[in-house]
N, C-alpha and C positions, 0 to 999 in steps of 0.2 A: 670255149664250151662253158656252160653254166655250172654252178655248184651242184646242180641236180644231175649232171651228166654222170654216166657210169664210168668207172675207171677201167672198163673192159678193154679200151683201146690200148692200154698198156700191156695187155697180156696176149699170148698166142691164142689163135682161134680155138684150139683144143683145151684151153685152160682159162676161158673167160670167167670173170666173176662180176658180181653186181655190187661193187663198192661205190659209194657216193664220193665224188671228187670235190675237193674244196680248194678254191684259189688261195694260194699262200706263197709268199716269197721267203725262202730260207737259203742261207749260204751253203753251198756244196763245194767241198774240196776233194780233188782226186788227182791221180798221177797217170800220165800216158808216156810210156818210155821213160825218159829222164826229165820230163817237163811236168810241173805242177799246174793245175788249173783251179780257178775259183770262179764258179758260176752260181746261178740262182735257180731254185725251183720255180715253177710257174703254178703248179698245183700238186696236191698229194692225196692219196687215198691209202687204205690199209694194204693194198697190193703192190703199190709202187708210186712213182713220181714222174714228173716231166721236168727235165733239166734244160733250161733255156741256154743254148750255146751256139755259136757260129762254127764251132769245131767239134761236131759230135764224133763219138767213137763209132766203130763199125757195128752193124747189127750182129748180135750173137756174142759180143765182147762181154766177158765177166770182169768186174773190177771192184775194188774196195773204194769206198768213199765215206766222207764224214759229212754229216748233216748237222749244221748248227741250229739248235732250237733255243730261242731266247730264254725259255723257262728252265732249261737244264744247265747244270754247272759244266758238264762236258758234252762235246758233240757226240752224236750217235755214230758209231762206226758200223757201217752196213756193207753187205755184198749185194751187187745188183747185176742184172744182165740187160743189155740193150735189146729191146724188143722191136723198136722201129726208129727211124731217123727221118727228120724233115730238114732238108738242106735249103739254103737260100736259093729261091728260084727253081727248086726241084719239084718233081711230081709229089703229090700227097700219097702217103701209104694208105692202104685200104683201111677204112674206118676212121681216118683222120681228116679233120676239116681242112679245106683248101687254103684257108687264111691262117693256118697254124704258124706260129713263129718258128724260126729254125731251132732245132734242138733234138733231144732224144727221149723216147719213152723208156723208162726203166722199171723192170719188175724186181722187187726185193727177193733175195735168196736168203733164207734163214738157216743158221747152223743147227738150231735146236727149237723145240716147241716153246721153250721158255723165252727164247729170244723173240720168236714170232709174237707171243703174247705181250711181251714188254713193248715192242715196237707198235703193235696194234693199239695198246693202251695210250701210248704217247701220241699217235696219230689221232685217236679218238679225242683226246684232250685238246689237240690243236684244232680239230673240227668244232668242238664245243666253243672254244675261245673265239673262233672265226665267225661261226654262224649264230652263236647264242644257244643256250640250252633248249629253248622252245622249238626253234626251227630245226635244230639237230635231232631232237626226239621225233619230230614230225617226219623228217626225211628218212630217218633210220628205222621208223616204225617202232620206236621204244616208248 
């Protein structure tokens, strides 16, 4: 999907939002049972991210993960919920392109409004850095 695509495919039908998605690769670390995984994001928006992995967690799984952002001294520690999964050779979830790489769509879960605002500011900065200020303002209507 392009940078202009909505991030709504990350969210449940009853909670769709219109966030612009930006292609970006960031390292993501998380734990499943007693195994640690290090994968990469494919894109990000203010509502969530897509984690490219051949071993996705089950839909509905809530988990803690760390998102390494090059401009931050410490990784962002976030909670997320798996909203959809694309398995190698499997069917595409509704609203997801058939050529989507294997992985999982994650919706961010925030503990507080302050955390939400902080993460949204960080994502917005990533978007400006990736798209450039002019294109960002045009896409975001700012």
